[in-house]
C-alpha positions as CSV (number, residue, x, y, z in Angstrom):
1,M,160.3,95.7,-105.7
2,N,156.7,94.5,-105.5
3,L,154.0,96.7,-107.1
4,V,150.3,96.0,-106.7
5,I,147.6,97.8,-108.7
6,L,144.4,97.3,-106.7
7,D,141.8,98.4,-109.2
8,G,143.2,98.9,-112.6
9,Y,140.2,98.2,-114.8
10,A,138.5,101.6,-114.8
11,A,141.7,103.3,-116.1
12,N,142.7,100.4,-118.4
13,P,140.0,98.0,-119.4
14,C,142.4,96.2,-121.7
15,D,142.8,99.0,-124.3
16,L,146.1,100.3,-122.9
17,S,149.3,98.7,-121.7
18,W,150.7,98.0,-118.2
19,D,154.2,97.4,-119.8
20,A,155.8,100.5,-118.3
21,F,154.9,99.2,-114.8
22,L,155.9,95.6,-115.5
23,A,159.3,96.9,-116.6
24,M,160.0,98.6,-113.3
25,A,158.8,96.1,-110.7
26,D,157.3,92.7,-110.0
27,C,153.8,93.9,-110.8
28,R,150.4,92.3,-110.1
29,V,147.3,94.0,-111.5
30,Y,143.8,93.4,-110.2
31,D,140.7,94.7,-112.0
32,R,139.0,95.4,-108.6
33,T,139.7,94.7,-105.0
34,P,137.0,94.5,-102.4
35,P,137.8,96.1,-99.0
36,E,138.2,92.8,-97.2
37,E,140.9,91.7,-99.6
38,V,143.1,94.8,-99.7
39,V,145.5,93.8,-97.0
40,A,146.0,90.3,-98.3
41,R,146.7,91.4,-101.8
42,A,149.0,94.3,-100.8
43,L,150.7,92.6,-97.8
44,D,154.1,92.1,-99.6
45,A,153.9,95.3,-101.7
46,D,156.5,98.0,-101.6
47,L,154.4,100.1,-104.0
48,V,150.6,100.2,-104.3
49,L,148.5,102.0,-107.0
50,T,144.8,102.7,-106.3
51,N,142.1,104.5,-108.0
52,K,139.0,104.2,-105.8
53,T,140.1,101.5,-103.4
54,V,140.3,103.0,-99.9
55,L,143.7,102.9,-98.1
56,S,142.6,103.8,-94.6
57,A,144.9,104.3,-91.6
58,D,144.0,100.8,-90.4
59,V,144.9,99.3,-93.8
60,I,148.1,101.2,-94.1
61,G,149.1,100.1,-90.6
62,K,148.8,96.5,-91.7
63,L,151.2,96.8,-94.7
64,P,154.7,96.7,-93.2
65,K,156.6,96.9,-96.5
66,L,154.7,99.8,-98.0
67,R,156.8,102.7,-99.1
68,Y,154.8,104.3,-101.9
69,I,151.1,104.9,-102.8
70,G,150.2,106.2,-106.3
71,V,146.6,107.4,-106.8
72,L,145.4,106.9,-110.3
73,A,143.3,110.1,-110.2
74,T,143.6,113.7,-109.3
75,G,141.6,113.5,-106.0
76,Y,143.3,111.5,-103.3
77,N,140.7,111.4,-100.6
78,V,140.7,107.5,-100.7
79,V,144.1,107.6,-99.0
80,D,144.6,108.6,-95.3
81,V,147.4,110.9,-96.1
82,A,148.2,111.7,-92.5
83,A,148.7,108.0,-91.7
84,A,150.9,107.6,-94.8
85,Q,153.0,110.7,-93.9
86,A,153.5,109.4,-90.3
87,R,155.0,106.2,-91.8
88,G,157.1,108.1,-94.3
89,I,155.2,106.7,-97.2
90,R,155.2,108.8,-100.4
91,V,151.8,109.5,-101.9
92,T,151.4,110.9,-105.4
93,N,148.5,111.8,-107.6
94,I,147.8,112.6,-111.3
95,P,146.9,116.3,-111.7
96,G,145.6,117.8,-114.9
97,Y,145.3,114.6,-117.1
98,G,141.6,115.0,-117.8
99,T,141.2,118.8,-118.2
100,A,140.4,118.7,-121.9
101,S,138.2,115.6,-121.7
102,V,136.1,116.8,-118.8
103,A,135.6,120.2,-120.4
104,Q,134.5,118.5,-123.6
105,H,132.0,116.3,-121.8
106,T,130.7,119.4,-120.0
107,L,129.9,121.0,-123.4
108,A,128.4,117.7,-124.6
109,L,126.0,117.7,-121.7
110,I,125.1,121.3,-122.3
111,L,124.4,120.7,-126.0
112,E,122.3,117.6,-125.2
113,L,120.1,119.8,-122.9
114,T,119.8,122.6,-125.4
115,N,119.6,120.6,-128.7
116,Q,118.4,117.1,-127.5
117,V,120.4,115.4,-130.2
118,G,120.3,112.0,-128.6
119,H,116.5,112.2,-127.9
120,H,115.6,113.2,-131.5
121,A,118.1,110.7,-133.1
122,Q,116.4,107.9,-131.1
123,G,113.0,109.2,-132.3
124,V,114.1,109.0,-135.9
125,R,115.4,105.4,-135.3
126,E,111.9,104.5,-133.9
127,G,110.2,105.8,-137.1
128,R,108.9,109.1,-135.9
129,W,110.4,111.1,-138.8
130,T,109.3,108.6,-141.4
131,N,105.7,108.9,-140.1
132,S,105.8,112.7,-139.6
133,K,103.4,114.9,-141.6
134,D,106.1,117.6,-141.8
135,F,109.6,117.8,-143.1
136,A,110.9,118.5,-139.5
137,Y,109.8,118.1,-136.0
138,W,111.1,118.7,-132.4
139,D,109.6,117.8,-129.1
140,A,110.7,120.8,-127.0
141,T,112.1,124.3,-127.5
142,L,115.6,124.1,-129.0
143,I,118.0,126.7,-127.4
144,E,120.8,128.7,-129.0
145,L,123.8,129.2,-126.8
146,Q,124.9,132.5,-128.2
147,N,124.5,135.4,-125.7
148,L,123.4,133.0,-122.9
149,T,125.3,133.3,-119.6
150,L,127.3,130.4,-118.3
151,G,128.1,130.5,-114.6
152,I,131.2,128.5,-113.8
153,I,131.6,127.5,-110.1
154,G,135.3,126.5,-109.8
155,Y,137.4,128.5,-112.1
156,G,140.5,126.4,-112.1
157,S,142.1,124.6,-115.1
158,I,138.9,122.7,-116.0
159,G,136.7,125.7,-115.4
160,R,138.9,127.9,-117.6
161,K,138.9,125.3,-120.4
162,V,135.1,125.1,-120.2
163,A,135.0,128.9,-120.5
164,E,137.2,128.8,-123.6
165,L,134.9,126.3,-125.3
166,A,131.8,128.2,-124.2
167,R,133.1,131.5,-125.6
168,A,133.4,129.8,-129.0
169,F,129.6,129.5,-128.9
170,G,129.2,133.2,-128.0
171,M,128.4,132.7,-124.3
172,K,129.0,135.2,-121.6
173,I,131.0,133.8,-118.6
174,L,130.5,134.4,-114.9
175,A,132.7,133.0,-112.1
176,P,132.5,133.5,-108.3
177,A,134.5,136.5,-107.1
178,R,137.5,135.7,-104.9
179,P,140.0,138.0,-103.3
180,G,142.2,139.5,-106.0
181,S,140.0,138.4,-108.9
182,K,139.5,141.0,-111.6
183,S,136.9,140.9,-114.3
184,G,138.0,141.2,-117.9
185,E,136.6,140.8,-121.4
186,N,136.6,137.0,-121.1
187,V,135.0,136.6,-117.6
188,T,133.1,138.6,-115.1
189,F,133.6,137.8,-111.4
190,V,130.5,138.2,-109.3
191,P,129.2,137.1,-105.8
192,L,128.0,133.5,-105.9
193,D,124.3,134.5,-105.3
194,Q,124.5,136.8,-108.3
195,L,126.0,134.1,-110.4
196,L,123.1,131.7,-109.5
197,Q,120.5,134.4,-110.3
198,D,122.0,135.6,-113.6
199,S,123.2,132.4,-115.2
200,D,121.2,130.5,-117.8
201,I,123.5,127.5,-117.2
202,V,125.4,126.8,-114.0
203,T,128.3,124.2,-114.2
204,L,130.2,122.9,-111.3
205,H,134.0,122.4,-111.4
206,C,135.1,122.8,-107.8
207,P,136.6,120.3,-105.4
208,L,134.6,118.5,-102.8
209,T,135.3,120.0,-99.3
210,E,133.3,120.5,-96.2
211,E,132.6,124.1,-97.5
212,T,131.4,122.9,-100.9
213,R,129.4,119.8,-99.8
214,N,125.7,120.4,-100.8
215,L,126.7,123.7,-102.3
216,I,123.7,123.3,-104.6
217,C,120.8,122.9,-102.1
218,A,117.2,124.1,-101.8
219,K,118.3,127.6,-101.1
220,S,120.7,127.9,-104.0
221,L,118.3,126.2,-106.4
222,A,115.6,128.7,-105.5
223,R,118.0,131.5,-106.6
224,M,118.3,130.1,-110.1
225,K,116.1,131.0,-113.0
226,P,113.2,128.5,-113.7
227,S,114.6,128.3,-117.2
228,A,118.2,127.5,-116.1
229,F,120.2,124.3,-116.5
230,L,122.6,122.7,-114.0
231,I,125.7,120.7,-115.0
232,N,127.9,118.7,-112.7
233,T,131.0,116.9,-113.9
234,S,133.0,117.4,-110.7
235,R,131.8,115.5,-107.5
236,G,128.3,114.2,-106.7
237,P,128.1,115.5,-103.1
238,L,128.3,119.1,-104.4
239,I,124.6,118.7,-104.9
240,D,121.9,117.9,-102.4
241,E,120.2,115.3,-104.5
242,E,116.9,115.3,-102.6
243,A,116.7,119.1,-103.0
244,L,117.4,118.8,-106.8
245,A,114.7,116.2,-107.2
246,A,112.3,118.4,-105.3
247,A,113.2,121.3,-107.6
248,F,112.3,119.3,-110.6
249,R,108.9,118.4,-109.1
250,Q,108.2,122.0,-108.3
251,N,109.4,123.2,-111.8
252,Q,112.1,125.4,-110.1
253,I,114.7,124.4,-112.7
254,A,114.5,123.5,-116.4
255,G,116.9,120.6,-116.4
256,A,120.2,119.1,-115.3
257,A,122.9,117.0,-116.7
258,L,125.1,115.1,-114.3
259,D,128.2,112.9,-114.8
260,V,128.6,112.2,-111.0
261,L,126.3,111.2,-108.1
262,S,126.7,111.1,-104.3
263,A,127.3,107.3,-104.4
264,E,128.8,105.5,-107.4
265,P,127.4,103.2,-108.7
266,P,124.1,104.8,-107.4
267,A,121.5,103.0,-105.4
268,A,118.4,102.1,-107.4
269,D,116.3,104.5,-105.3
270,N,118.5,107.5,-106.0
271,P,115.8,110.2,-106.6
272,L,117.6,111.6,-109.6
273,L,117.6,108.4,-111.6
274,S,113.8,108.8,-112.3
275,A,113.7,112.6,-112.1
276,P,112.2,114.3,-115.1
277,R,114.5,116.5,-117.3
278,C,117.6,115.0,-115.6
279,L,120.3,113.5,-117.8
280,I,122.9,111.3,-116.1
281,T,126.0,109.8,-117.6
282,P,128.1,107.2,-115.7
283,H,131.1,109.2,-114.4
284,Q,132.8,109.0,-117.8
285,A,133.9,112.6,-118.4
286,W,137.5,111.7,-117.5
287,A,137.6,108.5,-119.5
288,T,138.6,109.3,-123.1
289,L,141.4,107.1,-124.4
290,S,143.7,110.1,-124.6
291,A,143.0,111.1,-121.0
292,R,143.5,107.6,-119.7
293,K,146.8,107.2,-121.6
294,R,148.0,110.5,-120.0
295,L,146.9,109.2,-116.7
296,L,148.9,105.9,-117.0
297,D,151.9,107.7,-118.5
298,T,152.0,110.1,-115.6
299,A,151.5,107.3,-113.0
300,A,154.4,105.4,-114.5
301,G,156.5,108.6,-114.4
302,N,155.6,109.1,-110.8
303,V,156.7,105.5,-109.9
304,R,159.9,105.9,-111.9
305,A,160.7,109.1,-110.2
306,F,160.2,107.6,-106.8
307,L,162.4,104.6,-107.6
308,E,165.1,107.0,-108.8
309,G,164.9,109.1,-105.6
310,R,163.1,112.0,-107.3
311,T,159.7,113.6,-106.5
312,E,157.0,114.1,-109.0
313,N,153.3,115.0,-108.2
314,A,153.8,114.3,-104.5
315,V,150.9,114.8,-102.1
316,C,153.2,114.0,-99.2
């Protein structure tokens, strides 16, 4: 069996092992594969693993031996699932591997906005404390999380983990009401508009669909408190980036911390790269060593199950 890994570097930049895959098949690993080389590299492949390399209907149609596509991520929008299903090609993904890591990163972003640890540590390194006239200094109001309200849009496994961590800081939790949702002592379910109005911090953990694209737009930003913060560790297109940049210019929002953008890597003219009070990290929330090890272990398990005639984590 021939196995081709089209873009393995992000998941394994040489600090983990491909041995499990090498033991199961004749395996070739590419760090990255440009679109024009996908067909040539995967032409003789029975099994293909991809992270962000697109496998369109056209590409799938040009790979006659292909029987299996493993996505090295939870989202599988890079694969034309309908085309794969029509060919009888199994498609799998990796659910849940990054829940703890993404939740942790979400809290790290919140704490950076409220405590500005990185900013002040850099100031100390530059000599500002050494030259200070006082025993302490801070450049902006430092904010305590206790009794603040966190609005979590997307109350799935990651959203619930974020809520668990936030409650340890004494935060109150809101989530959008859905049919059958019942408020309790740990979370209050409210209409989305009320969540936006009442939250001191809004964090996004919902999937990208046509319904959620540009969920955070000029209208929703106008509903938020001028003192509120926005966090996004989910998908970049959940936010209308031009609208958010305008909200900063108009002082409609206090700040934002984003781990994802609409295009990745971003174009140099993305308005949020130079927006004031906007922290951006390079889509790294998922990428702790532990999370990536779980990802590769699960991916190997998915391949092994397929070769043994079993089904694990199948999309189709």
